N, CA, C and O atoms as CSV, one atom per row, in Angstrom:
chain,resi,resn,atom,element,x,y,z
A,1,UNK,N,N,46.793,47.853,69.159
A,1,UNK,CA,C,46.424,49.032,69.890
A,1,UNK,C,C,46.061,48.680,71.332
A,1,UNK,O,O,46.249,49.485,72.244
A,2,UNK,N,N,45.544,47.476,71.525
A,2,UNK,CA,C,45.216,47.052,72.893
A,2,UNK,C,C,46.458,47.098,73.778
A,2,UNK,O,O,46.382,47.519,74.932
A,3,UNK,N,N,47.600,46.668,73.245
A,3,UNK,CA,C,48.846,46.679,74.005
A,3,UNK,C,C,49.255,48.114,74.343
A,3,UNK,O,O,49.685,48.383,75.464
A,4,UNK,N,N,49.129,49.020,73.406
A,4,UNK,CA,C,49.512,50.412,73.634
A,4,UNK,C,C,48.657,51.029,74.746
A,4,UNK,O,O,49.191,51.652,75.664
A,5,UNK,N,N,47.352,50.861,74.669
A,5,UNK,CA,C,46.453,51.438,75.674
A,5,UNK,C,C,46.686,50.791,77.040
A,5,UNK,O,O,46.708,51.476,78.062
A,6,UNK,N,N,46.858,49.479,77.049
A,6,UNK,CA,C,47.135,48.786,78.315
A,6,UNK,C,C,48.419,49.298,78.940
A,6,UNK,O,O,48.465,49.542,80.146
A,7,UNK,N,N,49.461,49.464,78.140
A,7,UNK,CA,C,50.732,49.959,78.671
A,7,UNK,C,C,50.592,51.364,79.257
A,7,UNK,O,O,51.163,51.657,80.307
A,8,UNK,N,N,49.844,52.225,78.588
A,8,UNK,CA,C,49.652,53.581,79.103
A,8,UNK,C,C,48.869,53.566,80.418
A,8,UNK,O,O,49.196,54.297,81.353
A,9,UNK,N,N,47.839,52.731,80.479
A,9,UNK,CA,C,47.043,52.639,81.697
A,9,UNK,C,C,47.851,52.056,82.852
A,9,UNK,O,O,47.805,52.580,83.965
A,10,UNK,N,N,48.584,50.987,82.602
A,10,UNK,CA,C,49.413,50.370,83.653
A,10,UNK,C,C,50.513,51.337,84.101
A,10,UNK,O,O,50.836,51.407,85.287
A,11,UNK,N,N,51.082,52.076,83.156
A,11,UNK,CA,C,52.093,53.067,83.503
A,11,UNK,C,C,51.508,54.122,84.449
A,11,UNK,O,O,52.142,54.488,85.439
A,12,UNK,N,N,50.307,54.608,84.148
A,12,UNK,CA,C,49.653,55.597,85.006
A,12,UNK,C,C,49.321,54.998,86.369
A,12,UNK,O,O,49.479,55.659,87.395
A,13,UNK,N,N,48.873,53.778,86.381
A,13,UNK,CA,C,48.533,53.111,87.640
A,13,UNK,C,C,49.771,52.899,88.508
A,13,UNK,O,O,49.709,53.048,89.729
A,14,UNK,N,N,50.882,52.555,87.884
A,14,UNK,CA,C,52.118,52.279,88.600
A,14,UNK,C,C,52.826,53.551,89.056
A,14,UNK,O,O,53.292,53.633,90.193
A,15,UNK,N,N,52.908,54.540,88.173
A,15,UNK,CA,C,53.715,55.725,88.456
A,15,UNK,C,C,52.893,56.979,88.713
A,15,UNK,O,O,53.447,58.020,89.065
A,16,UNK,N,N,51.588,56.892,88.543
A,16,UNK,CA,C,50.741,58.069,88.607
A,16,UNK,C,C,50.175,58.391,89.965
A,16,UNK,O,O,49.012,58.777,90.083
A,17,UNK,N,N,50.984,58.239,90.990
A,17,UNK,CA,C,50.531,58.604,92.333
A,17,UNK,C,C,51.735,58.954,93.195
A,17,UNK,O,O,52.875,58.630,92.864
A,18,UNK,N,N,51.459,59.609,94.285
A,18,UNK,CA,C,52.514,59.890,95.259
A,18,UNK,C,C,52.436,58.828,96.344
A,18,UNK,O,O,51.455,58.087,96.420
A,19,UNK,N,N,53.452,58.750,97.177
A,19,UNK,CA,C,53.521,57.670,98.167
A,19,UNK,C,C,52.407,57.730,99.194
A,19,UNK,O,O,52.069,56.707,99.789
A,20,UNK,N,N,51.828,58.899,99.418
A,20,UNK,CA,C,50.795,59.014,100.447
A,20,UNK,C,C,49.373,58.993,99.897
A,20,UNK,O,O,48.417,59.163,100.654
A,21,UNK,N,N,49.220,58.786,98.576
A,21,UNK,CA,C,47.889,58.777,97.966
A,21,UNK,C,C,47.757,57.620,96.981
A,21,UNK,O,O,48.734,57.226,96.343
A,22,UNK,N,N,46.545,57.078,96.859
A,22,UNK,CA,C,46.333,56.069,95.808
A,22,UNK,C,C,46.342,56.739,94.438
A,22,UNK,O,O,46.228,57.961,94.337
A,23,UNK,N,N,46.476,55.955,93.413
A,23,UNK,CA,C,46.516,56.485,92.049
A,23,UNK,C,C,45.164,57.087,91.677
A,23,UNK,O,O,44.108,56.530,91.976
A,24,UNK,N,N,45.231,58.241,91.015
A,24,UNK,CA,C,44.041,58.850,90.430
A,24,UNK,C,C,44.311,58.944,88.936
A,24,UNK,O,O,45.244,59.621,88.505
A,25,UNK,N,N,43.490,58.261,88.153
A,25,UNK,CA,C,43.703,58.167,86.713
A,25,UNK,C,C,42.400,58.526,85.998
A,25,UNK,O,O,41.314,58.132,86.422
A,26,UNK,N,N,42.530,59.271,84.925
A,26,UNK,CA,C,41.376,59.560,84.072
A,26,UNK,C,C,41.711,59.138,82.648
A,26,UNK,O,O,42.796,59.410,82.132
A,27,UNK,N,N,40.764,58.477,82.043
A,27,UNK,CA,C,40.910,58.016,80.675
A,27,UNK,C,C,39.830,58.694,79.848
A,27,UNK,O,O,38.644,58.587,80.159
A,28,UNK,N,N,40.237,59.388,78.800
A,28,UNK,CA,C,39.275,60.057,77.928
A,28,UNK,C,C,39.458,59.607,76.493
A,28,UNK,O,O,40.582,59.433,76.022
A,29,UNK,N,N,38.334,59.418,75.796
A,29,UNK,CA,C,38.368,58.984,74.407
A,29,UNK,C,C,37.407,59.874,73.621
A,29,UNK,O,O,36.292,60.142,74.069
A,30,UNK,N,N,37.846,60.329,72.448
A,30,UNK,CA,C,36.966,61.121,71.589
A,30,UNK,C,C,36.683,60.345,70.306
A,30,UNK,O,O,37.395,59.401,69.964
A,31,UNK,N,N,35.639,60.756,69.611
A,31,UNK,CA,C,35.301,60.112,68.346
A,31,UNK,C,C,36.317,60.470,67.268
A,31,UNK,O,O,36.343,59.839,66.212
A,32,UNK,N,N,37.147,61.468,67.518
A,32,UNK,CA,C,38.153,61.879,66.545
A,32,UNK,C,C,39.434,61.081,66.602
A,32,UNK,O,O,40.432,61.492,66.009
A,33,UNK,N,N,39.445,59.952,67.295
A,33,UNK,CA,C,40.632,59.105,67.343
A,33,UNK,C,C,41.669,59.539,68.355
A,33,UNK,O,O,42.857,59.273,68.175
A,34,UNK,N,N,41.234,60.216,69.436
A,34,UNK,CA,C,42.170,60.684,70.463
A,34,UNK,C,C,41.839,60.023,71.797
A,34,UNK,O,O,40.690,60.018,72.239
A,35,UNK,N,N,42.865,59.470,72.421
A,35,UNK,CA,C,42.748,58.872,73.746
A,35,UNK,C,C,43.732,59.600,74.654
A,35,UNK,O,O,44.896,59.774,74.293
A,36,UNK,N,N,43.275,60.025,75.823
A,36,UNK,CA,C,44.154,60.694,76.781
A,36,UNK,C,C,44.122,59.931,78.097
A,36,UNK,O,O,43.054,59.563,78.585
A,37,UNK,N,N,45.293,59.698,78.665
A,37,UNK,CA,C,45.434,59.067,79.967
A,37,UNK,C,C,46.112,60.082,80.880
A,37,UNK,O,O,47.266,60.453,80.667
A,38,UNK,N,N,45.375,60.529,81.903
A,38,UNK,CA,C,45.887,61.506,82.866
A,38,UNK,C,C,46.103,60.843,84.210
A,38,UNK,O,O,45.348,59.953,84.602
A,39,UNK,N,N,47.142,61.281,84.918
A,39,UNK,CA,C,47.346,60.800,86.276
A,39,UNK,C,C,47.710,61.958,87.196
A,39,UNK,O,O,48.067,63.047,86.746
A,40,UNK,N,N,47.610,61.697,88.492
A,40,UNK,CA,C,47.869,62.721,89.510
A,40,UNK,C,C,49.193,62.475,90.219
A,40,UNK,O,O,49.359,62.864,91.376
A,41,UNK,N,N,50.124,61.842,89.544
A,41,UNK,CA,C,51.412,61.524,90.143
A,41,UNK,C,C,52.376,62.688,90.123
A,41,UNK,O,O,51.968,63.843,89.998
A,42,UNK,N,N,53.644,62.387,90.245
A,42,UNK,CA,C,54.664,63.435,90.308
A,42,UNK,C,C,54.982,64.063,88.951
A,42,UNK,O,O,55.726,65.042,88.892
A,43,UNK,N,N,54.444,63.529,87.879
A,43,UNK,CA,C,54.724,64.076,86.556
A,43,UNK,C,C,55.988,63.485,85.956
A,43,UNK,O,O,56.581,62.554,86.502
A,44,UNK,N,N,56.382,64.040,84.834
A,44,UNK,CA,C,57.555,63.549,84.115
A,44,UNK,C,C,58.752,64.409,84.493
A,44,UNK,O,O,58.737,65.618,84.265
A,45,UNK,N,N,59.784,63.809,85.064
A,45,UNK,CA,C,60.974,64.590,85.410
A,45,UNK,C,C,61.580,65.236,84.160
A,45,UNK,O,O,61.688,64.585,83.121
A,46,UNK,N,N,61.972,66.492,84.251
A,46,UNK,CA,C,62.521,67.184,83.077
A,46,UNK,C,C,63.687,66.447,82.417
A,46,UNK,O,O,63.848,66.510,81.198
A,47,UNK,N,N,64.495,65.752,83.209
A,47,UNK,CA,C,65.638,65.055,82.627
A,47,UNK,C,C,65.226,63.806,81.830
A,47,UNK,O,O,66.051,63.243,81.111
A,48,UNK,N,N,63.967,63.366,81.947
A,48,UNK,CA,C,63.484,62.212,81.181
A,48,UNK,C,C,62.643,62.617,79.976
A,48,UNK,O,O,62.330,61.774,79.136
A,49,UNK,N,N,62.274,63.881,79.877
A,49,UNK,CA,C,61.346,64.321,78.841
A,49,UNK,C,C,61.814,63.968,77.432
A,49,UNK,O,O,61.002,63.543,76.610
A,50,UNK,N,N,63.086,64.132,77.137
A,50,UNK,CA,C,63.587,63.869,75.789
A,50,UNK,C,C,63.767,62.387,75.477
A,50,UNK,O,O,63.854,62.009,74.309
A,51,UNK,N,N,63.823,61.553,76.496
A,51,UNK,CA,C,64.065,60.123,76.261
A,51,UNK,C,C,62.929,59.247,76.774
A,51,UNK,O,O,63.100,58.041,76.947
A,52,UNK,N,N,61.787,59.845,77.013
A,52,UNK,CA,C,60.662,59.137,77.621
A,52,UNK,C,C,60.229,57.905,76.836
A,52,UNK,O,O,59.826,56.904,77.427
A,53,UNK,N,N,60.309,57.969,75.518
A,53,UNK,CA,C,59.851,56.855,74.692
A,53,UNK,C,C,60.992,55.953,74.221
A,53,UNK,O,O,60.789,55.103,73.355
A,54,UNK,N,N,62.184,56.129,74.780
A,54,UNK,CA,C,63.308,55.248,74.476
A,54,UNK,C,C,63.176,53.961,75.283
A,54,UNK,O,O,62.742,53.980,76.435
A,55,UNK,N,N,63.548,52.860,74.675
A,55,UNK,CA,C,63.506,51.580,75.392
A,55,UNK,C,C,64.510,51.574,76.542
A,55,UNK,O,O,65.601,52.136,76.444
A,56,UNK,N,N,64.116,50.932,77.617
A,56,UNK,CA,C,64.958,50.702,78.797
A,56,UNK,C,C,65.404,51.993,79.469
A,56,UNK,O,O,66.436,52.017,80.139
A,57,UNK,N,N,64.637,53.063,79.298
A,57,UNK,CA,C,64.994,54.327,79.938
A,57,UNK,C,C,63.896,54.689,80.922
A,57,UNK,O,O,62.792,55.067,80.528
A,58,UNK,N,N,64.205,54.572,82.198
A,58,UNK,CA,C,63.219,54.851,83.238
A,58,UNK,C,C,63.902,55.523,84.406
A,58,UNK,O,O,65.030,55.178,84.761
A,59,UNK,N,N,63.231,56.467,84.993
A,59,UNK,CA,C,63.774,57.127,86.177
A,59,UNK,C,C,63.274,56.500,87.459
A,59,UNK,O,O,63.651,56.929,88.549
A,60,UNK,N,N,62.420,55.478,87.341
A,60,UNK,CA,C,61.802,54.900,88.535
A,60,UNK,C,C,62.288,53.498,88.857
A,60,UNK,O,O,61.794,52.877,89.798
A,61,UNK,N,N,63.229,52.997,88.106
A,61,UNK,CA,C,63.728,51.653,88.364
A,61,UNK,C,C,62.972,50.568,87.622
A,61,UNK,O,O,63.309,49.391,87.750
A,62,UNK,N,N,61.953,50.934,86.846
A,62,UNK,CA,C,61.223,49.929,86.065
A,62,UNK,C,C,61.992,49.649,84.771
A,62,UNK,O,O,63.060,50.215,84.540
A,63,UNK,N,N,61.444,48.782,83.943
A,63,UNK,CA,C,62.132,48.425,82.698
A,63,UNK,C,C,62.128,49.557,81.686
A,63,UNK,O,O,63.002,49.611,80.820
A,64,UNK,N,N,61.156,50.466,81.780
A,64,UNK,CA,C,61.074,51.555,80.817
A,64,UNK,C,C,60.516,51.129,79.479
A,64,UNK,O,O,60.662,51.850,78.492
A,65,UNK,N,N,59.876,49.966,79.424
A,65,UNK,CA,C,59.358,49.468,78.155
A,65,UNK,C,C,57.919,49.893,77.856
A,65,UNK,O,O,57.546,49.976,76.686
A,66,UNK,N,N,57.110,50.161,78.864
A,66,UNK,CA,C,55.697,50.479,78.648
A,66,UNK,C,C,55.474,51.632,77.685
A,66,UNK,O,O,54.843,51.438,76.646
A,67,UNK,N,N,55.973,52.836,77.993
A,67,UNK,CA,C,55.784,53.957,77.068
A,67,UNK,C,C,56.456,53.721,75.715
A,67,UNK,O,O,55.942,54.158,74.685
A,68,UNK,N,N,57.586,53.041,75.709
A,68,UNK,CA,C,58.304,52.767,74.472
A,68,UNK,C,C,57.485,51.876,73.543
A,68,UNK,O,O,57.377,52.155,72.349
A,69,UNK,N,N,56.914,50.816,74.081
A,69,UNK,CA,C,56.092,49.908,73.280
A,69,UNK,C,C,54.840,50.640,72.796
A,69,UNK,O,O,54.461,50.508,71.632
A,70,UNK,N,N,54.201,51.402,73.667
A,70,UNK,CA,C,53.008,52.158,73.276
A,70,UNK,C,C,53.330,53.117,72.135
A,70,UNK,O,O,52.542,53.259,71.200
A,71,UNK,N,N,54.476,53.768,72.208
A,71,UNK,CA,C,54.904,54.709,71.176
A,71,UNK,C,C,55.078,54.004,69.834
A,71,UNK,O,O,54.596,54.488,68.810
A,72,UNK,N,N,55.759,52.871,69.837
A,72,UNK,CA,C,56.029,52.157,68.591
A,72,UNK,C,C,54.762,51.536,67.987
A,72,UNK,O,O,54.599,51.527,66.767
A,73,UNK,N,N,53.881,51.025,68.825
A,73,UNK,CA,C,52.620,50.479,68.326
A,73,UNK,C,C,51.795,51.599,67.694
A,73,UNK,O,O,51.223,51.426,66.618
A,74,UNK,N,N,51.738,52.739,68.363
A,74,UNK,CA,C,50.981,53.883,67.842
A,74,UNK,C,C,51.541,54.328,66.496
A,74,UNK,O,O,50.781,54.586,65.563
A,75,UNK,N,N,52.860,54.419,66.387
A,75,UNK,CA,C,53.488,54.799,65.117
A,75,UNK,C,C,53.165,53.783,64.014
A,75,UNK,O,O,52.917,54.163,62.869
A,76,UNK,N,N,53.169,52.504,64.360
A,76,UNK,CA,C,52.884,51.463,63.375
A,76,UNK,C,C,51.475,51.591,62.806
A,76,UNK,O,O,51.205,51.125,61.700
A,77,UNK,N,N,50.579,52.222,63.562
A,77,UNK,CA,C,49.208,52.431,63.106
A,77,UNK,C,C,49.008,53.827,62.533
A,77,UNK,O,O,47.876,54.257,62.313
A,78,UNK,N,N,50.115,54.539,62.290
A,78,UNK,CA,C,50.041,55.861,61.680
A,78,UNK,C,C,49.659,56.971,62.624
A,78,UNK,O,O,49.265,58.051,62.186
A,79,UNK,N,N,49.772,56.721,63.935
A,79,UNK,CA,C,49.382,57.713,64.932
A,79,UNK,C,C,50.561,58.365,65.619
A,79,UNK,O,O,51.719,58.148,65.264
A,80,UNK,N,N,50.232,59.169,66.611
A,80,UNK,CA,C,51.252,59.837,67.415
A,80,UNK,C,C,50.955,59.627,68.890
A,80,UNK,O,O,49.807,59.420,69.284
A,81,UNK,N,N,51.998,59.683,69.694
A,81,UNK,CA,C,51.871,59.599,71.138
A,81,UNK,C,C,52.739,60.692,71.739
A,81,UNK,O,O,53.934,60.769,71.455
A,82,UNK,N,N,52.141,61.533,72.566
A,82,UNK,CA,C,52.870,62.620,73.211
A,82,UNK,C,C,52.646,62.569,74.711
A,82,UNK,O,O,51.678,61.979,75.189
A,83,UNK,N,N,53.550,63.191,75.440
A,83,UNK,CA,C,53.431,63.288,76.892
A,83,UNK,C,C,53.572,64.748,77.285
A,83,UNK,O,O,54.490,65.441,76.847
A,84,UNK,N,N,52.646,65.203,78.119
A,84,UNK,CA,C,52.642,66.577,78.614
A,84,UNK,C,C,52.230,66.566,80.075
A,84,UNK,O,O,52.017,65.505,80.663
A,85,UNK,N,N,52.119,67.746,80.653
A,85,UNK,CA,C,51.615,67.858,82.021
A,85,UNK,C,C,50.101,67.639,82.018
A,85,UNK,O,O,49.405,68.022,81.078
A,86,UNK,N,N,49.616,67.022,83.078
A,86,UNK,CA,C,48.194,66.738,83.218
A,86,UNK,C,C,47.520,67.782,84.097
A,86,UNK,O,O,48.149,68.318,85.009
A,87,UNK,N,N,46.257,68.077,83.838
A,87,UNK,CA,C,45.511,68.949,84.743
A,87,UNK,C,C,45.380,68.356,86.146
A,87,UNK,O,O,45.095,69.076,87.103
A,88,UNK,N,N,45.589,67.043,86.266
A,88,UNK,CA,C,45.541,66.401,87.579
A,88,UNK,C,C,46.841,66.608,88.360
A,88,UNK,O,O,46.917,66.273,89.542
A,89,UNK,N,N,47.849,67.151,87.709
A,89,UNK,CA,C,49.120,67.405,88.382
A,89,UNK,C,C,50.242,66.480,87.976
A,89,UNK,O,O,51.406,66.773,88.250
A,90,UNK,N,N,49.933,65.384,87.338
A,90,UNK,CA,C,50.955,64.426,86.930
A,90,UNK,C,C,51.235,64.511,85.442
A,90,UNK,O,O,51.531,65.582,84.912
A,91,UNK,N,N,51.139,63.374,84.778
A,91,UNK,CA,C,51.433,63.286,83.343
A,91,UNK,C,C,50.161,63.022,82.554
A,91,UNK,O,O,49.220,62.399,83.045
A,92,UNK,N,N,50.155,63.510,81.324
A,92,UNK,CA,C,49.099,63.188,80.365
A,92,UNK,C,C,49.763,62.573,79.138
A,92,UNK,O,O,50.653,63.172,78.534
A,93,UNK,N,N,49.323,61.379,78.781
A,93,UNK,CA,C,49.749,60.741,77.545
A,93,UNK,C,C,48.575,60.851,76.574
A,93,UNK,O,O,47.460,60.428,76.879
A,94,UNK,N,N,48.841,61.423,75.406
A,94,UNK,CA,C,47.799,61.606,74.398
A,94,UNK,C,C,48.152,60.794,73.160
A,94,UNK,O,O,49.178,61.017,72.517
A,95,UNK,N,N,47.277,59.849,72.845
A,95,UNK,CA,C,47.457,58.972,71.697
A,95,UNK,C,C,46.456,59.407,70.628
A,95,UNK,O,O,45.250,59.439,70.869
A,96,UNK,N,N,46.971,59.741,69.453
A,96,UNK,CA,C,46.120,60.175,68.336
A,96,UNK,C,C,46.280,59.196,67.177
A,96,UNK,O,O,47.393,58.879,66.756
A,97,UNK,N,N,45.146,58.728,66.676
A,97,UNK,CA,C,45.143,57.841,65.516
A,97,UNK,C,C,44.483,58.548,64.347
A,97,UNK,O,O,43.583,59.365,64.539
A,98,UNK,N,N,44.924,58.239,63.143
A,98,UNK,CA,C,44.258,58.849,61.995
A,98,UNK,C,C,42.833,58.320,61.883
A,98,UNK,O,O,42.562,57.156,62.179
A,99,UNK,N,N,41.939,59.184,61.454
A,99,UNK,CA,C,40.557,58.759,61.233
A,99,UNK,C,C,40.319,58.702,59.733
A,99,UNK,O,O,40.980,59.389,58.955
A,100,UNK,N,N,39.387,57.891,59.352
A,100,UNK,CA,C,39.069,57.708,57.936
A,100,UNK,C,C,37.602,58.013,57.727
A,100,UNK,O,O,36.755,57.561,58.498
A,101,UNK,N,N,37.295,58.775,56.693
A,101,UNK,CA,C,35.899,59.032,56.343
A,101,UNK,C,C,35.302,57.769,55.772
A,101,UNK,O,O,35.961,57.014,55.056
A,102,UNK,N,N,34.047,57.554,56.100
A,102,UNK,CA,C,33.362,56.350,55.587
A,102,UNK,C,C,32.515,56.699,54.415
A,102,UNK,O,O,31.860,55.827,53.844
């Protein structure tokens, strides 16, 4: 899970800003097993929305592996990873893990 969270954070840091502004990133965690990474970048281009978690698919010239690895790690732990628009104006990646009663 450390790799998944790191990849989401680095992705937001790298792509979550416009050329004239530094990156603005918010990380939120709930006790219900939900982590959200928001950025103030340009958002997810509509033509990438369906293939965002595919390996080697990037609209920015990067390797496209960060979101893909995060997605697969999350699935391996029984969770989900989604991408939507962020209230900051860019992208929001929401990672949900199953919780277990103690």
